[in-house]
Structures are given as structure tokens and as C-alpha cells.
Residue frames as qw, qx, qy, qz and C-alpha x, y, z in Angstrom:
[[0.000, 0.888, 0.461, 0.000, 0.00, 0.00, 0.00],
 [0.355, 0.593, -0.038, 0.722, 1.14, 3.55, -0.73],
 [0.417, -0.403, -0.510, 0.634, 2.19, 5.32, 2.49],
 [0.001, -0.944, -0.331, 0.007, 0.69, 8.68, 3.43],
 [0.161, -0.942, 0.266, 0.127, 4.10, 10.18, 4.29],
 [0.860, 0.300, -0.145, 0.385, 7.53, 9.77, 2.76],
 [0.394, -0.865, 0.243, 0.195, 10.51, 10.70, 4.90],
 [0.819, 0.500, -0.074, 0.272, 13.56, 10.98, 2.66],
 [0.547, -0.744, 0.238, 0.301, 17.19, 11.16, 3.77],
 [0.680, 0.684, -0.169, 0.204, 19.87, 12.33, 1.31],
 [0.744, -0.593, 0.122, 0.284, 22.99, 11.21, 3.18],
 [0.595, 0.693, -0.198, 0.354, 26.43, 12.66, 2.49],
 [0.424, 0.367, -0.559, 0.611, 29.45, 12.05, 4.71],
 [0.529, -0.529, 0.122, -0.652, 27.16, 11.51, 7.71],
 [0.708, 0.006, -0.703, 0.061, 28.49, 8.17, 8.98],
 [0.196, 0.115, -0.657, 0.719, 29.09, 9.54, 12.48],
 [0.308, 0.105, 0.409, -0.852, 25.47, 10.62, 12.94],
 [0.466, 0.028, -0.571, -0.676, 23.36, 8.81, 10.35],
 [0.371, -0.222, -0.899, 0.075, 22.30, 5.96, 12.63],
 [0.016, -0.348, -0.547, 0.761, 20.93, 8.47, 15.16],
 [0.325, 0.219, -0.207, -0.897, 19.06, 10.21, 12.36],
 [0.482, -0.034, -0.754, -0.445, 17.50, 7.02, 10.99],
 [0.295, -0.263, -0.859, 0.326, 16.62, 5.69, 14.43],
 [0.127, 0.290, 0.347, -0.883, 14.85, 8.97, 15.29],
 [0.469, 0.141, -0.397, -0.776, 12.74, 8.58, 12.15],
 [0.526, -0.071, -0.827, -0.186, 11.96, 4.92, 12.83],
 [0.171, -0.202, -0.760, 0.594, 10.90, 5.78, 16.40],
 [0.279, -0.160, -0.157, -0.934, 7.83, 7.71, 15.22],
 [0.321, 0.207, 0.782, -0.493, 4.51, 7.18, 16.96],
 [0.620, 0.511, -0.023, -0.595, 2.87, 7.69, 13.53],
 [0.684, -0.100, 0.714, 0.111, 2.75, 4.54, 11.41],
 [0.686, 0.615, 0.387, 0.023, 1.70, 5.41, 7.86],
 [0.131, 0.908, -0.328, -0.225, 5.08, 6.36, 6.44],
 [0.929, 0.217, -0.005, 0.300, 8.09, 5.09, 4.51],
 [0.351, -0.811, 0.305, 0.356, 11.76, 5.95, 4.85],
 [0.799, 0.555, 0.068, 0.222, 13.80, 6.40, 1.66],
 [0.452, -0.763, 0.301, 0.351, 17.58, 6.79, 1.87],
 [0.801, 0.518, 0.000, 0.301, 20.31, 7.40, -0.69],
 [0.552, -0.631, 0.162, 0.520, 23.96, 8.11, 0.04],
 [0.439, 0.885, -0.098, -0.118, 25.77, 10.53, -2.26],
 [0.841, 0.374, -0.264, 0.288, 28.73, 8.20, -2.85],
 [0.345, -0.842, 0.361, -0.205, 30.40, 8.96, 0.48],
 [0.720, 0.303, -0.585, 0.217, 33.62, 7.14, 1.34],
 [0.165, -0.513, 0.535, -0.650, 33.13, 7.16, 5.12],
 [0.012, -0.011, -0.968, 0.250, 31.50, 3.81, 5.79],
 [0.515, 0.137, 0.180, -0.827, 27.94, 4.96, 5.15],
 [0.655, 0.161, -0.583, -0.452, 27.26, 2.06, 2.78],
 [0.379, 0.025, -0.888, 0.260, 28.10, -0.47, 5.49],
 [0.171, 0.113, 0.568, -0.797, 25.88, 1.32, 7.99],
 [0.580, 0.177, -0.114, -0.787, 22.94, 1.43, 5.58],
 [0.488, 0.101, -0.842, -0.205, 23.20, -2.31, 5.03],
 [0.022, -0.090, -0.836, 0.541, 21.89, -2.72, 8.60],
 [0.396, 0.353, 0.351, -0.772, 18.58, -1.13, 7.52],
 [0.242, 0.212, -0.682, -0.657, 18.17, -2.79, 4.13],
 [0.259, -0.228, -0.928, -0.141, 15.75, -5.44, 5.40],
 [0.118, 0.290, 0.551, -0.773, 13.62, -3.12, 7.52],
 [0.266, 0.534, 0.786, 0.161, 10.03, -3.27, 6.19],
 [0.074, 0.912, 0.299, -0.270, 9.62, 0.50, 6.31],
 [0.227, -0.736, 0.361, 0.526, 12.96, 1.35, 4.71],
 [0.805, 0.543, 0.169, 0.168, 14.11, 1.58, 1.09],
 [0.417, -0.653, 0.355, 0.524, 17.84, 2.02, 0.64],
 [0.666, 0.737, -0.002, -0.115, 18.60, 3.23, -2.89],
 [0.827, 0.151, 0.043, 0.540, 21.83, 2.54, -4.72],
 [0.381, -0.523, -0.042, 0.762, 24.40, 5.32, -4.17],
 [0.360, 0.908, 0.165, -0.133, 23.79, 8.56, -6.01],
 [0.757, 0.335, 0.031, 0.561, 26.68, 9.21, -8.44],
 [0.421, -0.447, -0.123, 0.780, 29.17, 11.91, -7.38],
 [0.131, 0.093, 0.312, 0.936, 28.57, 15.49, -8.48],
 [0.201, -0.572, -0.605, -0.517, 25.53, 17.71, -8.79],
 [0.105, -0.334, 0.376, -0.858, 25.71, 19.20, -5.31],
 [0.297, 0.085, 0.752, -0.582, 22.99, 18.72, -2.72],
 [0.621, 0.302, -0.032, -0.723, 20.25, 19.01, -5.35],
 [0.491, 0.271, -0.775, -0.291, 21.29, 15.76, -7.05],
 [0.224, -0.060, -0.938, 0.259, 20.69, 13.63, -3.99],
 [0.299, 0.247, 0.468, -0.794, 17.75, 15.66, -2.67],
 [0.608, 0.298, -0.278, -0.682, 16.01, 15.17, -6.02],
 [0.391, 0.181, -0.895, -0.119, 16.97, 11.49, -6.10],
 [0.036, -0.170, -0.890, 0.422, 15.30, 10.58, -2.82],
 [0.377, 0.335, 0.265, -0.822, 12.35, 12.89, -3.50],
 [0.551, 0.288, -0.495, -0.607, 11.62, 11.35, -6.90],
 [0.350, 0.039, -0.936, 0.021, 11.69, 7.90, -5.27],
 [0.220, 0.083, 0.638, -0.733, 9.11, 8.95, -2.67],
 [0.147, -0.335, -0.844, -0.392, 5.56, 7.57, -2.97],
 [0.139, -0.534, -0.681, 0.481, 3.75, 9.40, -0.19],
 [0.079, 0.862, 0.414, 0.282, 1.30, 12.26, -0.51],
 [0.273, -0.955, 0.104, -0.055, 3.30, 14.20, 2.09],
 [0.781, 0.353, -0.265, 0.442, 7.07, 14.66, 2.09],
 [0.429, -0.882, 0.190, 0.039, 9.65, 15.40, 4.78],
 [0.717, 0.485, -0.353, 0.354, 13.34, 15.59, 3.97],
 [0.640, -0.754, 0.136, 0.054, 15.72, 15.02, 6.88],
 [0.379, 0.750, -0.528, 0.121, 19.42, 15.66, 6.43],
 [0.851, 0.038, -0.516, 0.089, 21.70, 12.81, 7.46],
 [0.413, 0.090, -0.602, 0.678, 22.90, 14.33, 10.73],
 [0.332, -0.280, 0.150, -0.888, 19.67, 15.84, 12.04],
 [0.035, -0.185, -0.942, 0.277, 16.91, 14.38, 14.23],
 [0.422, -0.371, -0.287, -0.776, 13.13, 14.51, 14.51],
 [0.385, -0.216, 0.631, -0.637, 11.05, 14.02, 17.65],
 [0.152, 0.115, 0.982, 0.009, 9.00, 10.81, 18.05],
 [0.275, 0.650, 0.647, -0.289, 5.76, 12.75, 17.57],
 [0.040, -0.411, 0.304, 0.859, 6.96, 14.96, 14.71],
 [0.102, -0.106, -0.781, -0.607, 5.02, 13.17, 11.97],
 [0.125, -0.555, -0.819, 0.078, 1.83, 12.64, 13.99],
 [0.078, -0.690, -0.318, 0.645, 1.62, 16.30, 15.00],
 [0.018, 0.384, -0.380, -0.841, 2.48, 17.71, 11.59],
 [0.087, -0.232, -0.858, -0.449, 0.11, 15.39, 9.72],
 [0.105, -0.642, -0.708, 0.274, -2.63, 16.32, 12.19],
 [0.050, -0.583, -0.052, 0.809, -1.94, 20.01, 11.58],
 [0.095, 0.142, -0.618, -0.768, -2.33, 19.59, 7.82],
 [0.139, -0.381, -0.895, -0.187, -5.47, 17.48, 8.23],
 [0.098, -0.649, -0.553, 0.514, -7.00, 20.13, 10.47],
 [0.129, 0.727, -0.063, -0.671, -6.42, 22.79, 7.81],
 [0.748, 0.382, 0.517, 0.168, -7.32, 21.54, 4.30],
 [0.382, 0.923, 0.005, 0.042, -6.13, 24.80, 2.72],
 [0.361, -0.786, 0.472, 0.168, -2.61, 24.29, 4.07],
 [0.824, 0.501, -0.263, 0.007, 0.13, 22.99, 1.78],
 [0.564, 0.354, -0.542, 0.513, 2.99, 22.99, 4.28],
 [0.632, -0.761, -0.105, -0.102, 3.56, 22.79, 8.04],
 [0.491, 0.491, -0.470, 0.545, 6.69, 23.95, 9.86],
 [0.705, -0.652, -0.271, 0.073, 7.78, 23.63, 13.48],
 [0.177, -0.892, 0.403, -0.100, 10.44, 25.06, 15.75],
 [0.903, 0.157, -0.337, 0.213, 13.72, 23.20, 16.23],
 [0.611, -0.743, 0.191, 0.196, 16.57, 22.84, 18.71],
 [0.484, 0.735, -0.460, 0.120, 20.18, 23.48, 17.72],
 [0.899, -0.410, 0.148, 0.046, 22.38, 20.65, 18.99],
 [0.036, -0.777, 0.607, 0.164, 26.13, 20.07, 19.10],
 [0.471, 0.377, -0.777, -0.181, 28.13, 17.06, 17.92],
 [0.046, 0.050, -0.932, 0.357, 27.21, 15.14, 21.08],
 [0.265, -0.501, -0.750, -0.341, 23.50, 15.88, 20.67],
 [0.249, -0.481, -0.520, 0.660, 23.37, 18.41, 23.51],
 [0.138, 0.860, 0.429, 0.239, 20.91, 21.28, 23.02],
 [0.444, -0.103, -0.104, 0.884, 22.83, 24.55, 22.81],
 [0.240, 0.092, 0.004, -0.966, 19.94, 26.76, 21.65],
 [0.202, 0.308, 0.921, -0.128, 16.35, 25.58, 22.08],
 [0.258, 0.705, 0.639, -0.165, 13.09, 26.18, 20.23],
 [0.103, -0.430, 0.271, 0.855, 14.30, 28.40, 17.38],
 [0.096, 0.150, 0.747, 0.640, 12.38, 29.52, 14.31],
 [0.018, 0.639, 0.751, 0.163, 9.01, 30.72, 12.95],
 [0.054, 0.254, -0.022, 0.965, 9.34, 34.32, 14.18],
 [0.372, 0.071, 0.417, -0.826, 5.82, 35.48, 15.00],
 [0.547, 0.026, -0.620, -0.561, 4.11, 32.93, 12.76],
 [0.274, -0.038, 0.829, -0.486, 1.49, 30.90, 14.60],
 [0.565, 0.385, 0.639, -0.352, -1.24, 28.53, 13.45],
 [0.574, 0.534, 0.550, 0.289, -2.80, 28.86, 10.01],
 [0.107, -0.687, 0.147, 0.703, -1.12, 31.59, 7.96],
 [0.671, 0.721, 0.031, -0.168, -1.50, 32.65, 4.34],
 [0.858, 0.035, 0.191, 0.475, 1.44, 31.24, 2.40],
 [0.376, 0.713, 0.070, 0.587, 2.07, 34.66, 0.85],
 [0.364, -0.875, 0.115, -0.297, 2.11, 36.27, 4.28],
 [0.865, -0.414, 0.200, 0.199, 4.51, 33.61, 5.56],
 [0.735, 0.334, 0.153, 0.569, 6.87, 34.14, 2.62],
 [0.097, 0.840, 0.013, 0.533, 6.72, 37.90, 3.11],
 [0.613, -0.772, 0.123, -0.112, 7.44, 37.55, 6.83],
 [0.887, -0.178, 0.187, 0.383, 10.50, 35.41, 6.13],
 [0.527, 0.559, 0.107, 0.632, 11.87, 37.91, 3.62],
 [0.196, -0.881, 0.017, -0.430, 11.24, 40.76, 6.07],
 [0.770, -0.615, 0.161, 0.053, 13.13, 38.83, 8.76],
 [0.258, 0.792, -0.549, -0.071, 16.09, 38.36, 6.43],
 [0.143, -0.348, 0.920, -0.110, 16.30, 34.67, 7.33],
 [0.488, -0.099, -0.788, -0.360, 14.63, 31.31, 6.78],
 [0.486, -0.320, 0.382, -0.718, 11.86, 31.32, 9.40],
 [0.903, -0.003, -0.158, -0.400, 10.76, 27.81, 8.44],
 [0.636, -0.528, 0.563, -0.020, 13.96, 26.10, 9.53],
 [0.021, -0.395, 0.862, 0.318, 15.97, 23.27, 8.09],
 [0.514, 0.013, -0.666, -0.540, 14.23, 20.51, 6.07],
 [0.309, -0.160, -0.908, 0.235, 13.56, 18.33, 9.12],
 [0.125, 0.247, 0.465, -0.841, 11.24, 21.04, 10.43],
 [0.454, 0.317, -0.156, -0.818, 8.93, 20.94, 7.42],
 [0.393, 0.225, 0.889, 0.071, 6.29, 18.60, 5.99],
 [0.327, 0.442, -0.115, -0.827, 4.57, 19.50, 2.73],
 [0.804, 0.400, 0.358, -0.255, 2.36, 18.21, -0.06],
 [0.571, -0.254, 0.589, 0.512, 4.79, 16.49, -2.43],
 [0.504, 0.563, 0.578, 0.308, 2.83, 17.11, -5.62],
 [0.074, 0.984, 0.145, -0.068, 3.33, 20.87, -5.24],
 [0.453, -0.575, 0.428, 0.529, 7.11, 20.69, -5.56],
 [0.488, 0.679, -0.271, -0.477, 7.96, 21.71, -9.16],
 [0.970, 0.241, 0.035, 0.003, 8.73, 18.95, -11.63],
 [0.488, 0.695, -0.402, 0.343, 12.27, 20.34, -11.79],
 [0.749, -0.231, -0.505, 0.362, 12.70, 19.35, -8.14],
 [0.468, -0.703, -0.227, 0.484, 14.39, 21.33, -5.39],
 [0.300, 0.936, 0.062, 0.173, 15.16, 24.94, -6.30],
 [0.767, -0.289, 0.049, 0.571, 18.93, 25.27, -6.48],
 [0.348, 0.829, 0.132, 0.418, 18.97, 28.73, -8.05],
 [0.099, -0.776, 0.407, -0.473, 20.52, 30.01, -4.80],
 [0.680, 0.066, -0.723, 0.101, 22.24, 26.92, -3.31],
 [0.133, 0.092, -0.684, 0.711, 22.44, 28.15, 0.28],
 [0.458, 0.099, 0.314, -0.826, 18.67, 28.68, 0.19],
 [0.283, 0.021, -0.862, -0.420, 17.68, 25.44, -1.55],
 [0.122, -0.391, -0.878, 0.249, 15.23, 24.58, 1.24],
 [0.099, 0.533, 0.341, -0.768, 13.72, 28.05, 1.74],
 [0.250, 0.312, -0.438, -0.805, 13.36, 28.68, -2.00],
 [0.254, -0.115, -0.912, -0.300, 11.65, 25.33, -2.52],
 [0.077, -0.476, -0.770, 0.418, 9.30, 25.82, 0.42],
 [0.146, 0.438, 0.048, -0.886, 8.47, 29.28, -0.90],
 [0.290, 0.097, -0.664, -0.682, 7.32, 27.84, -4.23],
 [0.256, -0.333, -0.908, 0.005, 5.04, 25.46, -2.32],
 [0.088, -0.498, -0.568, 0.650, 3.65, 28.09, 0.06],
 [0.169, 0.273, -0.201, -0.926, 2.74, 30.42, -2.79],
 [0.364, -0.122, -0.769, -0.511, 0.15, 27.77, -3.73],
 [0.587, -0.547, -0.563, -0.198, -1.76, 27.79, -0.43],
 [0.439, -0.810, 0.171, -0.349, -1.58, 28.34, 3.32],
 [0.527, 0.267, -0.721, 0.361, 0.96, 27.10, 5.86],
 [0.705, -0.658, -0.212, -0.162, 0.65, 25.99, 9.47],
 [0.221, 0.594, -0.569, 0.524, 3.18, 27.14, 12.07],
 [0.819, -0.434, -0.375, -0.009, 3.44, 24.65, 14.95],
 [0.015, -0.814, 0.376, -0.443, 5.16, 26.47, 17.79],
 [0.853, -0.429, 0.290, -0.059, 6.68, 23.35, 19.28],
 [0.058, 0.672, -0.714, -0.189, 10.20, 22.04, 18.80],
 [0.935, 0.100, 0.266, -0.212, 9.86, 18.77, 16.86],
 [0.836, 0.462, -0.109, 0.275, 13.28, 18.62, 15.19],
 [0.549, -0.718, 0.217, 0.369, 16.95, 19.05, 16.01],
 [0.611, 0.765, -0.129, 0.156, 19.54, 20.63, 13.74],
 [0.817, -0.359, 0.051, 0.448, 23.15, 19.63, 14.35],
 [0.194, 0.974, -0.121, -0.002, 25.53, 22.56, 14.08],
 [0.817, 0.082, -0.059, 0.567, 29.20, 22.68, 13.22],
 [0.271, -0.889, -0.110, 0.353, 30.67, 25.61, 15.11],
 [0.411, -0.444, 0.420, 0.676, 33.53, 25.91, 12.64],
 [0.478, 0.418, 0.675, 0.377, 31.46, 26.14, 9.46],
 [0.151, 0.935, 0.319, -0.024, 30.73, 29.88, 9.41],
 [0.561, -0.065, 0.144, 0.812, 33.63, 31.62, 7.67],
 [0.072, 0.586, 0.062, -0.805, 33.54, 35.30, 6.76],
 [0.110, 0.163, -0.681, -0.706, 33.41, 34.31, 3.09],
 [0.110, -0.370, -0.915, -0.117, 30.40, 32.10, 3.72],
 [0.006, -0.600, -0.502, 0.622, 28.69, 34.89, 5.66],
 [0.151, 0.490, -0.215, -0.831, 28.93, 37.25, 2.69],
 [0.143, 0.040, -0.838, -0.525, 28.01, 34.61, 0.13],
 [0.049, -0.462, -0.879, 0.112, 24.88, 33.52, 1.97],
 [0.077, 0.636, 0.297, -0.708, 23.78, 37.14, 2.43],
 [0.143, 0.372, -0.479, -0.782, 24.32, 37.81, -1.27],
 [0.133, -0.148, -0.919, -0.339, 22.31, 34.75, -2.24],
 [0.003, 0.562, 0.728, -0.393, 19.48, 35.69, 0.12],
 [0.130, 0.594, 0.017, -0.794, 19.31, 39.15, -1.43],
 [0.158, 0.199, -0.717, -0.649, 19.35, 37.70, -4.94],
 [0.070, -0.339, -0.938, -0.020, 16.52, 35.34, -3.92],
 [0.067, 0.631, 0.477, -0.609, 14.48, 38.26, -2.51],
 [0.143, 0.493, -0.282, -0.810, 15.05, 40.30, -5.66],
 [0.116, -0.006, -0.876, -0.467, 13.97, 37.40, -7.87],
 [0.003, -0.509, -0.831, 0.224, 10.74, 37.00, -5.88],
 [0.088, 0.656, 0.216, -0.718, 10.01, 40.72, -6.17],
 [0.120, 0.341, -0.559, -0.746, 10.68, 40.72, -9.90],
 [0.089, -0.191, -0.940, -0.267, 8.33, 37.78, -10.41],
 [0.272, -0.701, -0.636, -0.174, 5.54, 39.35, -8.31],
 [0.157, 0.375, -0.223, 0.886, 5.93, 42.98, -7.17],
 [0.570, -0.540, -0.125, -0.606, 2.72, 42.69, -5.13],
 [0.863, -0.274, -0.392, 0.161, 4.33, 40.01, -2.98],
 [0.625, -0.376, -0.145, 0.669, 7.27, 42.18, -1.95],
 [0.154, 0.966, 0.160, 0.130, 6.64, 45.93, -2.24],
 [0.466, 0.685, -0.289, 0.480, 9.69, 48.19, -2.39],
 [0.309, -0.702, 0.424, -0.482, 9.97, 48.92, 1.32],
 [0.933, -0.236, 0.225, -0.154, 9.52, 45.24, 2.24],
 [0.878, 0.371, -0.098, 0.285, 12.27, 44.30, -0.19],
 [0.247, 0.731, -0.366, 0.520, 14.69, 46.94, 1.09],
 [0.567, -0.590, 0.405, -0.408, 14.13, 45.98, 4.71],
 [0.988, -0.042, 0.145, -0.046, 14.48, 42.27, 3.91],
 [0.746, 0.515, -0.210, 0.365, 17.73, 42.80, 2.04],
 [0.037, -0.723, 0.443, -0.529, 19.19, 44.84, 4.88],
 [0.769, -0.416, 0.349, -0.337, 18.09, 42.23, 7.39],
 [0.968, 0.217, -0.100, 0.079, 19.68, 39.47, 5.27],
 [0.481, 0.577, -0.425, 0.505, 23.11, 41.06, 5.77],
 [0.343, -0.586, 0.440, -0.588, 22.49, 41.69, 9.46],
 [0.920, -0.206, 0.174, -0.283, 21.26, 38.15, 10.06],
 [0.870, 0.338, -0.272, 0.233, 24.23, 36.60, 8.26],
 [0.195, 0.599, -0.493, 0.600, 26.56, 38.65, 10.49],
 [0.611, -0.457, 0.347, -0.546, 24.58, 37.65, 13.59],
 [0.995, 0.003, -0.043, -0.093, 24.81, 33.97, 12.65],
 [0.642, 0.486, -0.419, 0.420, 28.56, 34.29, 12.19],
 [0.135, -0.571, 0.495, -0.641, 28.90, 35.80, 15.69],
 [0.842, -0.276, 0.183, -0.425, 26.69, 33.07, 17.13],
 [0.960, 0.175, -0.195, 0.094, 28.82, 30.33, 15.62],
 [0.361, 0.561, -0.500, 0.552, 32.00, 31.97, 16.90],
 [0.460, -0.484, 0.421, -0.615, 30.46, 32.02, 20.38],
 [0.962, -0.085, 0.046, -0.255, 29.36, 28.41, 20.06],
 [0.785, 0.399, -0.392, 0.266, 32.82, 27.36, 18.92],
 [0.086, 0.542, -0.556, 0.624, 34.42, 28.94, 21.95],
 [0.702, -0.341, 0.287, -0.555, 31.80, 27.42, 24.24],
 [0.983, 0.085, -0.134, -0.090, 32.42, 23.94, 22.86],
 [0.584, 0.470, -0.497, 0.438, 36.18, 24.31, 23.21],
 [0.210, -0.512, 0.498, -0.668, 35.75, 25.45, 26.80],
 [0.856, -0.205, 0.161, -0.446, 33.50, 22.49, 27.53]]
């Protein structure tokens, strides 16, 4: 039988954490789902680890995705293999709570006009310890127009909807071209935006996912590049639909994108020092 939900995991060099990720998905109190996994030709022992799950009745382990193509190649691979009406992508080092699927499916079922549901998430370190709890969503709460949610995220200068593990959406609404890689650092936000512009979203103000952070990953170069891509993404949205992002909204959002990138850099520096001290 076709499952209601597909949880897809595009693994890449996640051997240290992938088992925790998969076990968190398989511990769901919701039963009508499948788990689809593909490794992006990592050379870190991931293939051996995945062999442990190959016979699980809920799991489909795909052959390795060929090297190249960036994140989009493997994200598209597992997504195209999904059979469920609803889709959740979980990166290979993140976690979801045992009631993540049940609560997010219930939220969509309670609001037929909704095309996507997002929750808060905890930021965790390499050992799984929560370093910052219940982040995301800004002031979004309950049923929100998708256009209003997109506008709020642009105005905030950051992805209010969180990493992929925070989001569940109607799979058929993702474009046939797959995940939007026009601005690679915003592949998740850009793709969710295309979905939300087709209906409403539900903001669940509960932390149902965990995002594992690498305190050393925020270089100055990355800070500037992500800000530039966020601004380019905002400008593309405004050009496509000026009524979505009026001039003042766009200017504020672009300014906030630079400020938020700088704030994230400072946060990661602080986290790095905290982890070293610990």
C-alpha cells in the first residue's frame, strides 16, 4: 500500500550521525510512512551502515547517487523515489522528535487549505546536547496565508521555516524540476516558498526537530556569500511578483539578510568557543 508520508534522507558524509538520524525517524509514533535513503557516494563507511537497515520493512535504501551535482542531485533522487502524498526531507545528521510526523500530519489534516507545516527546532552540538532551544518561525502561529509567511521570512532576512527536518509539505506541489537550487544556500527556503505560494501554511510552535551545528562552518566568506544569495533570492521573488514584496519590504528584507548573516557568524563563533571550553 502507498504510504501517506515519505521521509527521505539524502545522506552525504554523515556516517558519524546517520544511525541516530535514521533511528529517530523509525521511532515515530505515527505509522503510515516510509523511509527512503540514498547516500551521495560517500567514502566514510555509510554504505556499510545502511546495510543494517536494508531489510527493515519500512525502509528503502537506494543505490548510491553518483558523485557530483551538489545537494540538489541527492535531494532530487530521494524525492523522486518517494511515494507518499506528504514529504519530509531530513538531512543525514539531524533528528526529529517521536511525535513529529503525527503532529504535523494532524496540523495539515485540520487545515485543508494548508500545503505545508513547519515547526520550531533545537540546535544541537556534535554530542546531541541542546545549545539553543526552540528556534524559528518568528511570530508565525497557526494557520497563515502562504504569501504572508513568505513575506514575513523575507522581512526577517532569514529562513523562518527552519531546516528541512522542520517541514512537511504536499509532495505534488514541488515543481517537476525538483528542489530549487537557483541560490544553493537557500535550496530549502526557496523550494518551500514555491510550495507556500500555492496555499496556506501551518506554524506549529513546538520544537519537533533538532539541527546539528558545526561551530567551525561559518567563515567570513560564507557569511557574505549567503547574504548575497538571500538578497538575490528576494530580488527574484520581487521581480516575479511585485505585489508580494513591495519596495519597502524588499529593502528591509535585504538589509536584514546582511544583518542576520553577520549575527549567525557571531553566534557560531560564540558556540565554537563554548564547545572548546566544555
